N, C-alpha and C positions, 0 to 999 in steps of 0.2 A: 282115525285109525287106532285100534286098541293096541296095547303093549304086545299081546300075543301075535297080532298081525305083523307088527314091526319086527319081532323076533323071527317070524317065519321068513320075512324078506331078507334079513341080514344073514340067515343061515343058508339061504338058497344060493346056488353057484351060478345063477344067471339073473337077468332082469329084463323087464318089458320096456320097450321104447316106443312111444307114440310120436306123431309128427305135427309140426306147426301147420296151421291152415294155409299159409302162403307158400308151402312147398307142394309141388305136384307129385302125387304118389300113384303107384299102380292101383287100379280099381279094386283088386282082390286082396289088398293088404292094408288092414287097419293099424297094425302094429307089428313089430318084429321082436324076437327074443335074442338077446345077446348074452352068450356064455362068458363068464368071467375069464379074463386073459390069465393063463397060467404062467409059471416060470419057464416052462418049455416054450410056450408061445412067444414070450418076450425074447428069449435067446435065439430062437429060429428067425424071428423078425430081425434081430440085430445082424445075424450072419447074412441073411438075404439082402439087407440094406447095404452091408459092406461090399458084398459081391457086385451088386448093381451099381454102387458108387464107383468102384474101381473100373467097371466096364464102361461107364459113362465118361470117366476121365480119359480112358484110352481112346475113346471116340471123339475127344475134343470138347466135351461139354464143360463150360467154365464152372469154377467153384463159386460158392457164395461170396467169399472174400474177394475174388477177382471181379465179380460183378459190382460189388460195393466200390472198389477202387475205380472201376470204369465209370460208375455213376458220379463219383467225386470229380473225375477228370472233366466230364462234360457239364458239371455244375448242377446235376440233378439231386445230389446228396451231399450235405455239408455240415458245418458246425451247428447250424440252427436245428436241423433234424436230429442230430446226435444229442444235443442238449435237451431237446424235448423228450426224446426216447429215454434218456438217463434220469431226468428229474421230474417228469410228469406225474408219476404215481405219488411221489413224496409231496409234491406241491398240492395235489388234489386232496390228500389226507390232511394237510395243514389247513386248507380252505374249509374242509368239512368240519374240522374242530372249531374254526373261527365261526362258522355258521351256527353251531350249537351254543357258542358263547354269547351270541348276539340275539338271543331270543326276545329280549325286551325292545329291540330296535329293528322293526320290520323293514324299514327302508334300507338299513345296512345289510340285513339278511338278503334282501332282493338283489343288492349289488353283488354280494358274495355268491349267491346262487348263479348269477350270470357269469361270474368268473369261473365257477366250477364247471359250468356247461362249456365255456370257451376252452378251458384246459382239457376237458375230456375230448372235445372236438379235435383239438390239435394233436392229442395223443393218438386218436383213431386215424387221423390223417396221415401221421408218420407211419403207423403200423401198415396201413393200406399201401402207402408209397413204397415201403421196403418190401412188402409182399409182391409188388408188381415185378421186381427183378429177381427176388428170391426164388420164385416158381420156375425160373429158367436155369437154376443151378443144378449141378450134378447131385448135390445132397438132397434137394427136394425131389428130383426125379426118382432117386433111389428110395426115398421114404414112401413115395406114392406107390411104386411097384411092390415093395415089401408089405405095405399096409393092406393093399387090396388082396395080396396073397393070403395074409392073415385073416382078412375079413371073410374069405370064402370058407374058413374053417370054424368060425364062431357065431355066425348069424343064422338064425333059424326062422322059418315061416311059422305063422300061428298054428299050423297043423303039425308042427314038431319036426318037419324035415328041413335039411339044410336049404337055405334060400338060394344060394349060388352053387348048386350042385354040379353044374356043367359050365364049361368055358363060354359056350354060346349064350347061355342065359345071363351070365355076368356081363358080357359085352353088350347084350341087348339093353340091360338095365342102365349101363353106363352111357350108352348112346341116347336113350330116351328119357331117363330120369337122373340126370347128372347131379343136380343139387340134392335130390333125395338120397342118392348114394353117398355123397360127401357128408351129409348130415349123419347118416348111420356110422360112417367112418370116424367122425369127430366124437360121437357118443361112445363108440367102442373104446377109444383111447382115453377118454376123459374119466378121471376118478371122481365119481359123484360122492362127495363127502357130506354126510349128514351133519346137522347142527349138533354141537356138543351137548346141548341140553337134552336132545332126543337120545343120544348115546347114554348119557347119565341116567335118564329115566329108565332105560332098559336095564342098565347095569345094576341098579338098586332094586328093581322090581322082584316080587316073589316068584313070578313065572320064570324069569331068567335065572335067578339064584338057585332054583331047584335043579336046573340043567348045569349051571356053572360049578356048583360045589361037587357034583358027581363026576365032572369031566375035566376040571381045571388042571389036573396033573398030566393030562394027555390031550393037548390042544388039537392034535391031528384028528383024533376021533371026534372031538367036539364039533369041528366044522367039516369033518369028513374030507379033508384035503391036507396036503403037506404044508408046513409052516411057510415055505416060500411062495405058496399060492394064495395066502391070506390077503384080503382086500384091506384098504386103509380103514374102512369102517369096522372091520373085524378086529384089526390091531388096536384101534381106539377103544373098542368094547372090552378087549382083554385088559388094557391099561386101567380103565375106569373100574372094571370088576375087581382088580387087585387093590385099587384105592379104597373101594368100599369094603373089601376084606379087612383092611387095616382098621376100619371103623367098627364093623360088626364083631371082630375078634379082639378088639381093644379091651384092656382091663377095666376101663370106664367108658363104655360106648356112648355115643350121643343119643339123645332121645329121637323118636320117630319124626317129630316136627323138624328137627335140625337136619336129619338125613334127607327128608323130602324137599328141603329148601336149599338150592344150590349155593346161595350166598352165605347162609348160616353154616352150611357144611364146610365151605371153603375156609370160613373163619375158624371153625373147630379144628381143621387140619393145621391152619397157621399157628394155632395156640397149643397144639398137641405136645410139642416139645417145650415144656415150660422152663427147661434149663437154659434155653437160648434167650438171652436178654440183650437187647441192643437199643440204643437211642435213635438209630436210623430206621425209618420205615422201609420195608422191603416188600416186594410182591409175593403173594402166596403162589401155590403151584399152578394155578390157572391164570394168574395175573389179572383176574377180573375186578376185584373190589378193594384194592389197597390204594390209598391216596398217594400221589407222587408230588413231592414238594422240593423246594430248593431256596437257599438264601439269595436274595436279589439285590443286596446292597452293592456288591462288587466282587472282585476276585484278586488273588495274588498272581502277579505276572510270572509265568514259569519259563518264558522264552528269553534266552541269553543271547545278546547280540555282539558281545565283546569276546567271546570264546573262553572266558574264565571258567565257566561251569564244566566244560569238557576237560580242560587242563587240570582241574582240581580233583577229578574223579579218583585218582590213585595217590593223592598227596595227603600227608598227615596234618593234624591240627597244628597251626603255627607256621606251616609251610605254604598254606593256600594263598593263591594270588587273588587280591581284591578285584571286584568288578570295576570296570571303567565307569566314570561319573555319568557318562551318557547312556549306560546300560540300565534298563529299568527292572532287571531280574530281581525278584523277591519283594518288590514294592507293591503296595495296595492300590488298585485302580478302582475308583468308585464309578459305578455305571451312571450314564446319563439317563434322563427320563425316557428317551426313545429306546435306549438299550434295555432298560428294565421292562418296558412294555413288550418289546420283541421277545425277550426271554420268557416273560410270563405267559405269553400266548403259546410259545413252543412247549413249555412245561405243562400247560393246561391240556394241550393236545395229546400228551403222553398218557394221561389218565384214561381209564376205560370209560365206556359209555355210561355204565352205572354210576361211577364216581362223578363224572361230569354232571349227571342229572342231580346228584345230591348237592354239588357245588352251586349249580344254577338255582336250585330251590333256596339255598341259604342266601344267595345274593338278592333274590327277590324279597326275602324276609327282611333283610337289612335295608333295602330300598324303601320298603313300606313302613317299617317301624323305627328306623334309625338305630340307636344304640340298643344292642341285644346281648344279654349275658350268654356266655358260651354254653352253659348247661341248658339254656332254653333254645339254642340255635339248632342243636342236633338231638334227635330223639335216640332212644336206646337201640332201635334197629339200625339206624344210620351209623351209629358208633360201632356196632358189631360188624357191619359190612366193611368199615374202613380200618378194622383191626385195632380199634381203640378200646380202652376200658369203659365199660358201660356205667360204672358207678361214678357219679360226679359230686363235687363238694361245692355247694352254692356259695357265691361271693356276694356279700351284701355291700352295696355302695350307698353312700350318703347323698 
């Protein structure tokens, strides 16, 4: 798809939705057109939902909280499910970082892959289990009624007419094409967020900047809608357009190669304020390509077990109470081998995918060659991506 075609899509106030092959659809409908949900739509949905929820409560429909408590009482929902629900996503992210780290060890990768699949299966099992009793709550019933009411105002037939223009037609679709209707509902409420690289490609393109420069002071006219109706993609496009403004209008703008390369441009932004000097590495504005590191020898213990730290907060020098001999506050704790390994894996996982790829390449080089001088380990482009100085001083070893 060309840049101009992407611009046409992001400026449009609606989008086309097609359907998976495993969903039965009406024979005369290959796709539907969904109008972007406006601020008015969202607020009317909220008031409709509140009215229906209050009505359901008066009629004795239980709340989601009441259903969860009932499930706990009969042993259908408990600590195991809650722990999986709370920690599954974080655990999966950790395992995926571990998988990247073990590229040289296929057998270990296979084990981790199985662990990832098992963790995802448990997460999906818990979601499905909770959904079984959530759908009987007054909150869900109200959401369904308000959502379908909204759906009738924003979904269009390919011929341009409202798809659910009558109550009878809507009920017929609901009775005969239930999963198709729910697929449309989910698509209507889902914010389809484009990849940031696509948004940035548009923001720096000549085609977009001709439009942007002429209309950036009047965003309502740019997208032909109030600010409150902007989609997430449009907001991201505005953000990145202003970021590229700072480059194009800079006293010393970057060259075209840097502007067209996301990694190089991020580094240019990170180095733009030359007055800021720090010995600590920090992430740039996108957090994409700056290496994250930490000392792994040990740490100073900050936890006071004798109460002296709290008592000394308002006391002057010479009046402070010494810590008890059994209290380890302020002492240095050296990590064990196992603790260093665990922390190293955790820190590695905080690096972006691009940084992890650089680290993995360096590890492979060291495994193959053994001792490698630092200036030979990272090339100029890798250094630039990681926020390091590109100029190196060779160290000659005897």
